[in-house]
C-alpha positions in Angstrom: 29.2 -17.8 -20.2 27.6 -15.5 -18.2 26.4 -15.9 -14.7 24.3 -13.7 -12.5 24.7 -14.0 -8.5 24.0 -11.4 -5.5 26.7 -10.8 -3.9 27.3 -9.2 -0.3 29.3 -6.2 0.3 33.2 -7.4 -0.1 36.4 -7.3 -2.1 36.5 -11.0 -4.1 39.4 -12.2 -6.5 38.6 -15.0 -8.4 41.8 -17.4 -9.3 42.0 -18.4 -12.6 42.3 -21.9 -13.7 45.5 -22.1 -14.8 48.5 -22.6 -12.5 49.6 -19.2 -12.5 49.1 -17.3 -8.8 49.2 -14.1 -10.0 46.2 -14.2 -13.1 42.9 -13.6 -11.8 39.3 -13.4 -13.7 37.9 -10.2 -13.2 33.7 -10.0 -12.8 31.9 -7.2 -14.7 29.3 -5.8 -12.7 26.1 -5.6 -15.4 24.4 -3.5 -12.6 23.1 -3.0 -9.2 19.7 -4.2 -7.4 18.9 -4.2 -4.0 17.3 -7.2 -1.8 16.3 -5.0 1.0 12.4 -4.8 1.6 11.4 -1.4 -0.4 7.7 -0.4 -0.3 5.3 0.7 -3.4 2.3 2.7 -2.7 -0.3 1.5 -5.3 -3.7 3.5 -6.0 -5.6 1.6 -8.4 -9.6 2.7 -9.2 -12.2 0.1 -9.6 -15.8 -0.3 -9.4 -17.7 -2.7 -7.2 -20.4 -5.5 -7.5 -23.0 -2.8 -6.4 -21.5 0.0 -9.3 -20.0 1.7 -6.4 -16.6 3.8 -7.7 -13.5 2.9 -5.4 -9.9 4.6 -5.1 -8.0 2.1 -3.1 -4.3 2.4 -1.9 -2.4 -0.3 -1.2 1.2 -0.6 0.5 3.1 -3.5 -0.8 6.3 -4.4 0.8 8.9 -6.4 -1.9 12.2 -7.6 -1.8 13.6 -9.7 -4.8 14.2 -13.3 -4.2 17.9 -14.1 -3.9 17.8 -17.3 -5.9 16.1 -15.3 -9.0 17.8 -12.0 -8.7 19.1 -12.4 -12.6 15.1 -12.6 -13.4 14.3 -9.9 -11.1 17.5 -7.5 -12.9 17.0 -8.6 -16.8 13.4 -9.6 -17.1 11.9 -6.4 -15.7 13.1 -2.9 -17.1 10.9 -1.2 -14.5 10.2 -3.1 -11.4 8.0 -0.7 -9.3 5.3 0.3 -12.7 5.2 -3.8 -12.9 4.4 -4.6 -9.7 1.8 -1.5 -9.4 0.1 -2.7 -13.0 -0.1 -6.6 -11.3 -1.7 -4.9 -8.3 -4.1 -3.1 -10.2 -5.0 -6.7 -12.6 -5.5 -8.5 -8.9 -7.5 -5.8 -7.4 -9.5 -5.3 -11.0 -10.3 -9.0 -10.9 -10.9 -9.4 -7.0 -13.3 -6.0 -5.9 -15.7 -6.2 -8.6 -17.2 -9.5 -7.5 -17.6 -7.7 -4.2 -20.2 -5.2 -3.1 -19.0 -2.2 -1.2 -20.1 -3.4 2.5 -18.7 -6.7 1.6 -15.1 -4.9 0.4 -14.6 -3.6 3.4 -15.5 -6.6 5.6 -12.9 -8.7 3.6 -10.1 -6.1 3.2 -7.7 -8.9 4.8 -8.8 -11.5 2.4 -8.0 -9.1 -0.6 -4.8 -7.9 0.8 -3.8 -11.7 1.0 -5.0 -12.3 -2.7 -2.4 -9.2 -3.4 -0.1 -11.0 -1.7 -0.1 -14.5 -3.6 -1.0 -13.0 -6.7 2.5 -11.2 -6.5 4.1 -13.8 -5.1 3.1 -16.3 -7.9 4.3 -14.0 -10.8 8.2 -14.3 -10.2 11.2 -13.0 -8.9 10.0 -10.8 -5.8 8.8 -11.5 -2.7 5.9 -10.0 -0.4 7.3 -10.5 2.9 4.2 -9.2 5.0 0.4 -8.9 3.9 -0.5 -5.7 2.9 -4.0 -3.9 3.7 -6.1 -1.9 1.1 
């Protein structure tokens, strides 16, 4: 049975189920994934309700959820590319409903939409609100 877990830096030995105290099970490392807070900067081009084309830069701080590190590692082959795609989707659905002035006035609301949209999608958490 394959189990995935997040490990802290240390040396770990696992005793086997039989009574022989010298026999140990070994764990194979499939790969490494940081659970530190990381930052990804995304640029998205979209239009507003009043037909103005915007280039929006968004800095997203994200972190793998320790309890779901197996999903984060095995389900996404390129984390930054996938998160950037998610941010583009969220911005392209939020900004076309606003005029240019409304987009600037409600940028904190748009940032919260990006944060909640990313957290709903899975294995990563966004510890701080992002500001477009």
